[in-house]
C-alpha angles and dihedrals in degrees: 000000000000100000094185092058092043092052090050091050091049091050092048092049094242089119127034127213116235129190118217116223091245091054093051093048095047093044091050091051089058095044095253121144129212085251089060090050093048089049091052092050090049099047109006124126121239107243098167128022119202097172106252090023131052134189111227130196128203136139127249112255096226104043102014090234115162111253126197120197127183107210124191126197132164112203114256095021123126095228140047117204132216099219098185140347133191148148104262118244116243088219090064103031134055118241092268088063087223101085126064116226116242113256115242116235117230 
């Protein structure tokens, strides 16, 4: 995914941003607003790239909470979709919120 091009298309209105039901529910559980999700799509850093999906990181403007958004976009489509969004768990992520902790084997 070329995030720079997608952001330009979103800004120009050539592509719309949709929020999947799962994303809205999970974001709401963590106290995130659609504004927080839009902000992450607009300025977030790619921390994992899955091809047609990316995991973005930004921080909420009000509380400076880390915010992860999984964004999906297929080139040439008229909409990009926020698949899920959440505040990352410190048990699973390092303090930079970009790096997953290694799972301990039992």
